[in-house]
Backbone as ProteinMPNN parsed JSONL, in Angstrom:
{"seq_chain_A": "MKVAQKTKMKKLFNEAGVQINLNALNMLDDQLDRIVHKWVQNTIDGNVRRLTPELLWIALGKFIQNP", "coords_chain_A": {"N_chain_A": [[117.975, 74.764, 98.472], [120.532, 76.734, 100.259], [120.098, 79.91, 101.844], [120.314, 81.715, 103.627], [122.84, 82.751, 106.266], [122.835, 80.213, 108.824], [124.361, 80.426, 111.177], [124.613, 83.071, 112.156], [122.201, 83.678, 111.819], [121.339, 82.343, 114.299], [122.763, 83.427, 116.216], [121.455, 86.145, 116.016], [118.551, 84.895, 117.502], [120.157, 84.667, 119.721], [121.009, 86.648, 121.181], [118.833, 88.144, 121.509], [117.719, 86.583, 123.394], [116.402, 84.238, 122.981], [115.888, 81.063, 122.525], [116.693, 79.043, 119.381], [116.192, 75.72, 117.951], [117.718, 73.143, 115.329], [115.751, 72.466, 113.511], [114.226, 74.494, 113.396], [115.428, 76.616, 112.465], [115.931, 75.557, 109.89], [113.637, 75.886, 108.774], [112.637, 78.463, 108.757], [115.027, 78.972, 106.914], [114.316, 77.935, 104.239], [111.813, 79.558, 104.213], [112.794, 81.495, 103.618], [113.837, 81.236, 101.356], [111.732, 80.843, 99.627], [110.828, 83.271, 99.661], [113.236, 84.735, 98.337], [112.961, 83.861, 95.804], [110.441, 84.808, 95.044], [111.214, 87.237, 94.868], [112.755, 87.301, 92.818], [111.271, 86.205, 90.65], [109.747, 88.478, 90.137], [110.967, 90.365, 89.563], [111.746, 89.54, 87.447], [109.303, 89.441, 85.868], [108.78, 92.573, 86.035], [110.411, 92.665, 83.778], [113.201, 93.445, 83.905], [116.665, 93.396, 83.582], [118.552, 94.05, 84.85], [119.338, 94.233, 87.984], [119.25, 97.221, 90.407], [119.772, 99.694, 92.754], [117.756, 101.832, 92.537], [115.782, 100.54, 91.12], [114.933, 98.47, 93.037], [112.815, 98.454, 93.995], [110.622, 97.051, 92.617], [111.746, 94.319, 92.676], [110.74, 94.01, 95.099], [108.281, 94.295, 94.953], [106.708, 96.098, 95.071], [105.128, 97.256, 92.785], [103.069, 98.933, 92.502], [103.681, 101.4, 94.065], [106.03, 103.555, 93.254], [108.789, 104.89, 94.48]], "CA_chain_A": [[118.771, 75.667, 98.653], [120.629, 77.465, 101.667], [119.818, 81.121, 101.708], [120.621, 82.298, 105.002], [124.067, 81.975, 107.642], [122.241, 79.888, 110.251], [125.516, 80.906, 112.415], [124.189, 84.813, 112.064], [120.445, 83.687, 112.357], [121.26, 81.834, 115.698], [123.292, 84.383, 116.776], [120.593, 86.982, 116.497], [117.839, 84.903, 118.314], [120.548, 83.959, 121.088], [121.177, 87.703, 121.699], [117.403, 88.402, 121.807], [117.554, 85.84, 124.7], [115.261, 83.252, 122.339], [116.661, 79.57, 121.911], [116.141, 78.313, 118.57], [116.564, 74.767, 117.165], [117.824, 73.536, 113.857], [114.84, 72.285, 113.104], [113.433, 76.171, 113.184], [116.426, 77.591, 111.455], [116.077, 75.128, 108.324], [112.146, 76.099, 108.448], [113.503, 79.986, 108.391], [115.938, 79.199, 105.887], [113.262, 77.53, 103.704], [110.997, 80.288, 104.072], [113.926, 82.335, 103.223], [114.308, 80.764, 99.774], [110.799, 81.421, 99.02], [111.1, 84.98, 99.491], [114.321, 85.327, 97.437], [112.54, 82.807, 94.499], [109.552, 85.316, 94.896], [111.808, 88.476, 94.405], [113.38, 86.935, 91.424], [110.218, 86.114, 89.871], [109.246, 90.043, 90.554], [111.727, 91.134, 88.704], [111.535, 88.955, 85.971], [107.556, 89.967, 85.723], [108.99, 93.692, 85.772], [111.277, 93.478, 82.669], [114.33, 94.136, 84.31], [117.669, 92.909, 82.901], [119.84, 94.311, 85.792], [118.768, 94.963, 89.687], [119.664, 98.442, 90.618], [119.214, 100.192, 94.14], [116.839, 101.892, 91.936], [114.993, 99.508, 90.9], [114.827, 97.614, 93.665], [111.43, 98.367, 94.585], [110.235, 96.211, 91.249], [112.125, 93.128, 92.839], [110.132, 93.74, 96.464], [106.845, 93.338, 94.646], [105.64, 97.435, 95.256], [104.427, 97.562, 91.279], [101.838, 100.703, 92.373], [104.198, 102.894, 94.41], [107.539, 104.061, 92.754], [109.711, 105.631, 95.13]], "C_chain_A": [[119.603, 76.664, 100.1], [121.007, 78.907, 101.222], [120.615, 81.478, 102.603], [122.144, 81.612, 105.743], [123.393, 81.481, 108.741], [122.804, 80.123, 111.039], [125.215, 82.168, 112.633], [122.617, 84.976, 112.528], [120.502, 83.074, 114.063], [121.767, 82.735, 116.537], [122.183, 85.588, 117.408], [119.512, 86.579, 117.235], [118.863, 84.674, 119.563], [120.517, 85.649, 121.731], [119.84, 88.452, 122.31], [116.84, 87.851, 122.918], [116.023, 84.472, 123.973], [116.44, 81.85, 121.503], [115.815, 79.17, 120.681], [116.571, 77.068, 117.998], [116.825, 74.663, 115.861], [116.933, 73.327, 113.337], [113.621, 73.887, 112.851], [114.338, 77.098, 112.398], [116.289, 76.908, 109.838], [114.455, 75.466, 108.213], [112.286, 77.494, 107.709], [114.356, 80.092, 107.056], [115.36, 79.11, 104.638], [112.575, 78.807, 102.947], [111.71, 81.288, 103.591], [114.107, 82.313, 101.362], [113.17, 81.054, 99.279], [110.427, 82.664, 98.868], [111.941, 85.786, 98.133], [113.556, 84.888, 95.952], [111.325, 83.976, 94.528], [110.071, 87.123, 94.112], [112.743, 88.393, 92.963], [112.206, 87.159, 90.393], [109.823, 87.205, 89.247], [109.563, 90.457, 89.54], [111.783, 91.067, 87.585], [110.083, 89.357, 85.051], [107.829, 91.614, 85.329], [109.893, 93.909, 84.633], [112.361, 93.581, 83.056], [115.385, 93.442, 84.212], [118.792, 93.095, 84.273], [119.309, 95.057, 86.798], [119.728, 95.918, 90.148], [119.169, 98.885, 91.91], [118.158, 100.817, 93.077], [115.67, 101.372, 91.41], [114.497, 98.468, 91.632], [113.079, 96.83, 94.393], [110.22, 97.027, 93.638], [110.553, 94.456, 92.05], [111.26, 92.718, 94.426], [108.925, 93.666, 96.007], [106.191, 95.16, 94.629], [105.591, 97.961, 93.953], [104.019, 98.87, 91.502], [102.951, 101.831, 93.018], [105.879, 103.192, 94.031], [108.209, 104.982, 93.302], [110.499, 107.302, 94.373]], "O_chain_A": [[118.831, 77.246, 100.862], [121.937, 79.159, 100.456], [121.802, 81.56, 102.286], [122.477, 80.427, 105.775], [123.294, 82.241, 109.704], [122.153, 80.184, 112.082], [125.75, 82.495, 113.693], [122.023, 85.824, 113.192], [119.673, 83.441, 114.896], [121.233, 82.871, 117.638], [122.007, 85.919, 118.581], [119.054, 87.524, 117.877], [118.233, 84.457, 120.598], [119.951, 85.795, 122.814], [119.809, 89.156, 123.319], [115.818, 88.272, 123.458], [115.007, 84.083, 124.549], [117.235, 81.752, 120.568], [114.601, 78.978, 120.737], [117.596, 77.281, 117.351], [116.478, 75.547, 115.078], [116.895, 73.998, 112.306], [112.554, 74.043, 112.256], [113.997, 78.13, 111.82], [116.486, 77.555, 108.81], [114.087, 75.101, 107.096], [112.128, 77.7, 106.505], [114.369, 81.065, 106.302], [115.666, 79.969, 103.811], [112.625, 79.11, 101.755], [111.018, 82.126, 103.013], [114.404, 83.155, 100.514], [113.327, 81.678, 98.229], [109.719, 83.059, 97.942], [111.667, 86.719, 97.378], [113.642, 85.686, 95.019], [111.22, 84.122, 93.31], [109.537, 87.84, 93.266], [113.243, 89.304, 92.302], [112.166, 88.037, 89.53], [109.54, 87.192, 88.049], [108.828, 90.881, 88.648], [111.854, 91.962, 86.743], [109.972, 89.503, 83.834], [107.178, 92.04, 84.375], [110.236, 95.059, 84.359], [112.914, 94.094, 82.084], [115.218, 92.455, 84.929], [119.689, 92.295, 84.54], [118.89, 96.21, 86.694], [120.905, 95.595, 90.304], [118.064, 98.442, 92.224], [117.517, 99.85, 92.665], [114.615, 102.004, 91.361], [113.754, 97.619, 91.138], [112.56, 95.806, 94.84], [109.288, 96.374, 94.108], [109.714, 93.558, 91.977], [111.131, 91.574, 94.861], [108.235, 92.877, 96.652], [105.1, 95.313, 94.079], [105.982, 99.121, 93.826], [104.461, 99.833, 90.876], [103.059, 102.96, 92.538], [106.772, 102.899, 94.827], [108.312, 106.031, 92.666], [111.337, 107.936, 95.015]]}, "name": "protein", "num_of_chains": 1, "seq": "MKVAQKTKMKKLFNEAGVQINLNALNMLDDQLDRIVHKWVQNTIDGNVRRLTPELLWIALGKFIQNP"}
């Protein structure tokens, strides 16, 4: 699943003076995919049916610290 816009990611790296190739971009995209899936699972585990800004801490896995 494509998660990130690779052109935006590449632009950010280039603006920082770092060259990044397509394989590295694909690996970062895969990592982002894993993170998003973890957020989804955290939301399901937190019994949240509609994610709102007030409940975002659940998706991020901050079960102990409710802001």
